[in-house]
LUMTIBA-76273 format. One record per residue (C-alpha): residue in three letters; x, y, z. Coordinates in steps of 0.001 Angstrom, whole numbers, padded with zeros to 6 digits, always signed. Example, Ala and Ser with C-alpha at 12.3 -4.5 7.8 and 13.67 -1.06 7.14 Angstrom:
BEGIN
Ala+012300-004500+007800Ser+013670-001060+007140
This chain:
BEGIN
Unk-000014+000039-000016Unk+001307+003371-000955Unk+001898+005903+001824Unk-000449+008382+000110Unk-003247+005909-000111Unk-002637+004814+003629Unk-002748+008457+004617Unk-006001+009164+002700Unk-007706+006027+004178Unk-006658+006826+007716Unk-007668+010558+007342Unk-011153+009313+006310Unk-011713+007300+009533Unk-013734+009326+012040Unk-011988+007855+014990Unk-008521+008676+016300Unk-006433+006179+014180Unk-002723+005463+013714Unk-000923+002891+011307Unk+002016+001089+012948Unk+004334-000424+010343Unk+006214-003690+010431Unk+009203-001683+011721Unk+007144-000835+014736Unk+007113+002922+013928Unk+003987+005037+013351Unk+003616+005402+009608Unk+000487+007577+009577Unk-001905+009355+011911Unk-005139+011288+011299Unk-006054+014613+012796Unk-008045+013076+015577Unk-005015+010985+016598Unk-002948+014193+016684Unk-005387+015765+019117Unk-005368+012707+021317Unk-001624+011760+021269Unk-000156+015102+020238Unk+001521+016120+017026Unk+004813+014576+015906Unk+003925+010930+016307Unk+004791+009917+012716Unk+008142+008144+012428Unk+008381+007434+016166Unk+008438+004011+017758Unk+004864+003121+019026Unk+006188+002429+022512Unk+007387+006150+022726Unk+003909+007324+021755Unk+001693+004737+023766Unk+003184+004039+027091Unk+000308+001948+028650Unk+001354-001694+028951Unk-002181-003030+027939Unk-002133-001093+024731Unk+001460-002050+023968Unk+000652-005773+024386Unk-002250-005462+022018Unk-000120-003803+019217Unk+002772-006171+019742Unk+000507-009177+019357Unk-001115-007844+016253Unk+002347-007115+014629Unk+003656-010468+015659Unk+000953-012857+014649Unk-001861-010725+013198Unk-004117-011218+016146Unk-007036-008794+016544Unk-007481-007483+020110Unk-008678-004632+022174Unk-007599-002814+025331Unk-008316+000215+027283Unk-006558+003541+026968Unk-006852+005915+029908Unk-006069+009674+029749Unk-007567+012929+030901Unk-008765+016210+029420Unk-008359+018803+032142Unk-010160+017486+035292Unk-012194+014982+033200Unk-010945+011282+033014Unk-011460+009802+029547Unk-011513+006151+028539Unk-010851+004840+025116Unk-011408+001420+023631Unk-008246+000644+021534Unk-008833-001875+018680Unk-005833-003302+016826Unk-006390-004942+013431Unk-003763-006495+011100Unk-003335-004873+007656Unk-001473-007135+005124Unk+001845-005586+003863Unk+001123-002474+006083Unk+001268-003396+009747Unk-001291-002724+012423Unk-004238-000311+012330Unk-004946+001135+015789Unk-008345+002804+016419Unk-009255+004839+019675Unk-012999+004856+020393Unk-014179+007184+023212Unk-016294+005109+025533Unk-016259+007458+028550Unk-019963+007989+028374Unk-020559+004175+028589Unk-018144+003871+031451Unk-019948+006627+033259Unk-023425+005110+032627Unk-022221+001768+033995Unk-020756+003482+037038Unk-024094+005459+037537Unk-026060+002252+037500Unk-023625+000741+040106Unk-023913+003796+042360Unk-027665+003878+041951Unk-028117+000153+042974Unk-025643+000706+045855Unk-027547+003872+047038Unk-031025+002115+046736Unk-029664-000925+048710Unk-028313+001408+051353Unk-031455+003531+051634Unk-033543+000305+051908Unk-031301-001458+054272Unk-031362+001122+057084Unk-035190+000965+057665Unk-035343-002710+057102Unk-032599-003381+059771Unk-034638-001172+062201Unk-037753-003088+061493Unk-036097-006414+061920Unk-034531-005423+065164Unk-037869-004003+066541Unk-039747-007186+065459Unk-037119-009339+067288Unk-037469-007132+070468Unk-041204-007219+070395Unk-041186-010980+070100Unk-038739-011317+072887Unk-037835-008881+075786Unk-040626-006440+075076Unk-043404-009074+074565Unk-045233-008050+077664Unk-044096-004384+077903Unk-047148-002336+076625Unk-045266+001032+076680Unk-042228-000260+074731Unk-044475-002033+072381Unk-046376+001148+071558Unk-043172+003234+071170Unk-041512+000497+068850Unk-044644+000102+066730Unk-044731+004019+066132Unk-041087+003804+064999Unk-041768+000782+062793Unk-044556+002673+061109Unk-042302+005657+060423Unk-039639+003348+058886Unk-042226+001464+056890Unk-043644+004801+055553Unk-040131+005816+054667Unk-039637+002698+052608Unk-042962+003244+050953Unk-041926+006905+050074Unk-038676+005607+048700Unk-040356+003014+046430Unk-042847+005557+045281Unk-040132+008024+044301Unk-038179+005344+042577Unk-041263+004485+040485Unk-041766+008156+039778Unk-038189+008677+038713Unk-038305+005591+036511Unk-041564+006937+034878Unk-040308+010474+034102Unk-037034+009210+032780Unk-038846+006955+030342Unk-040902+009913+029091Unk-038214+012590+029074Unk-037829+012693+025390Unk-041605+012855+024689Unk-042637+016402+024811Unk-046080+017098+026436Unk-048867+018442+024202Unk-051772+018991+026571Unk-052528+022411+027905Unk-052359+023251+031551Unk-053540+026163+033634Unk-050455+026901+035545Unk-051808+029473+037973Unk-054731+027195+038729Unk-052347+024334+039372Unk-050288+026524+041751Unk-053516+027610+043699Unk-054512+023914+043908Unk-051054+022751+045137Unk-050936+025575+047750Unk-054393+024577+049101Unk-053308+020964+049456Unk-049986+021922+051222Unk-051648+024414+053574Unk-051981+021996+056470Unk-048341+020944+056107Unk-047274+024615+056223Unk-049477+025308+059279Unk-048110+022373+061275Unk-044537+023492+060343Unk-045233+027086+061445Unk-044542+028434+058046Unk-046482+031032+056126Unk-047305+030080+052637Unk-048018+032931+050167Unk-048932+033200+046448Unk-048059+035903+043918Unk-049936+035186+040685Unk-050838+037330+037647Unk-054425+038548+037529Unk-054968+036914+034021Unk-054412+033130+033953Unk-052793+031488+030969Unk-052139+027955+029687Unk-048833+026292+028891Unk-048004+023002+027118Unk-047459+020513+029836Unk-048223+017319+031796Unk-050610+018438+034597Unk-049638+015445+036954Unk-045897+016058+036403Unk-046063+019771+036953Unk-048009+019215+040055Unk-045337+017014+041276Unk-042682+019736+040570Unk-044723+022153+042577Unk-045225+019739+045458Unk-041599+018593+045613Unk-040190+022190+045572Unk-042778+023619+047984Unk-042600+020732+050441Unk-038848+021161+050538Unk-039188+024846+051270Unk-041731+024217+054062Unk-039822+021379+055655Unk-036318+022807+055677Unk-036871+026656+055963Unk-037781+026436+059631Unk-040578+027543+061887Unk-041534+031198+061426Unk-040260+031450+057814Unk-042215+032407+054719Unk-042567+030390+051489Unk-043714+032387+048445Unk-044970+030653+045283Unk-045037+033000+042339Unk-045762+032931+038486Unk-044957+035542+036032Unk-047023+036524+032936Unk-045576+035135+029694Unk-042754+037109+028065Unk-039765+036345+025779Unk-037325+034308+027761Unk-033778+034480+026303Unk-032568+031267+027956Unk-035567+029393+026334Unk-035428+031394+023068Unk-039223+031617+023187Unk-042109+033050+025093Unk-042168+031479+028594Unk-043245+031881+032242Unk-041142+031950+035430Unk-042292+029801+038351Unk-040465+030715+041522Unk-040532+028995+044929Unk-038651+031210+047467Unk-038289+030782+051201Unk-036737+032958+054001Unk-035102+029965+055868Unk-031699+029031+056794Unk-030369+028769+053183Unk-027970+026161+051756Unk-024209+026385+051661Unk-023051+027148+048153Unk-020908+024061+047926Unk-023925+021828+047829Unk-025956+023740+045192Unk-024423+022157+042118Unk-025174+018659+043317Unk-028755+019116+044710Unk-030423+017524+041717Unk-028184+014335+041984Unk-029984+011148+043100Unk-029808+010630+046877Unk-027598+013680+047361Unk-028531+015524+050617Unk-027124+018832+051896Unk-027940+017663+055383Unk-028401+013838+055296Unk-029437+013444+058938Unk-031928+016211+058843Unk-033309+015123+055489Unk-033960+011561+056766Unk-035468+012889+059929Unk-037960+014883+057798Unk-038773+011856+055715Unk-036823+012891+052576Unk-035721+010202+050141Unk-033046+012252+048320Unk-034881+011785+044977Unk-037252+014773+044910Unk-035093+017282+043111Unk-033754+014607+040656Unk-037472+013947+039726Unk-037993+017645+039249Unk-034942+018007+037015Unk-036120+015212+034722Unk-039739+016687+034587Unk-038435+020116+033704Unk-036156+018611+031075Unk-039152+016813+029493Unk-040963+020274+029332Unk-037839+021887+027680Unk-037590+024140+030644Unk-034635+025443+032758Unk-034140+025359+036553Unk-031843+027397+038720Unk-031280+027151+042447Unk-029784+030101+044319Unk-029234+030338+048083Unk-027320+032121+050720Unk-026706+030989+054348Unk-029279+032752+056596Unk-030953+034439+053555Unk-033269+031615+052269Unk-033312+029648+049152Unk-034986+030392+045729Unk-035687+027759+043052Unk-036578+029354+039671Unk-038095+027318+036786Unk-038495+028725+033275Unk-041226+026948+031256Unk-042089+027516+027584Unk-045691+028419+026791Unk-046100+026173+023758
């Protein structure tokens, strides 16, 4: 194969690709390979270019006996770790063709699934362990102790309710993720939905010693949306504000009239849930929508939180092609702003 033809073929491959000749030197490399490995690889021994033992073994085997094999090549771009799948294939009379396929997203997806299963197992194990311990106690030492029995049964009920909420949130999360790419087409009266949600949460606010207020435009309007999912957004955001802002605070639910929203590049409305509570440390804000992430894990569990509420909100807003922003300052309260397109 002529060097010009080899170069033309390698340049046409959309992956980072190099050709290692029988003399074990890099004969050709495309632009993607130059970005990955750096310029000046041509003419150099492949060991000087690729220093990772697993990759070197694959190339040596391909050059020696023509065997096809794969390996992983690990590198980093800034603070981001990147994983490539390296494939080596024998090319008669030319050497070994080495391709680098970026599989970082697949590695991250696998890790996310592992973390998710581990987190679910941990979240379920805690109440299950408590239930098993109390059942054992009630069947043994506390069998005839009416006061202990009543106290333990109350704790068992709370732990069972916690598991029930967790399972419910997991099902909700699975449902909204499955529909995230399907844009809703029904029309929803957003202001009416806010009033209805406020009415249903009024007893919770009263018990918590929190004042719940509304700020809505005089003229209502419809938006394209899923009524049940938008209600869940309102409930999750407002419940969080009520539970964590503290007694004596105020929670304001507000909606603006439709105007052009630059972040949406279309007409949209701004839904805001603002509280005057303790606020959240800035270090936690970027991670609040991650599954099972809690700014205060002990307090969240005491309040019955599952750590999935804001993750559900994020996926619902994504489905509605909206945007969400969380701002907070210690001692100054927290504001969650949601932009939703009208149509």
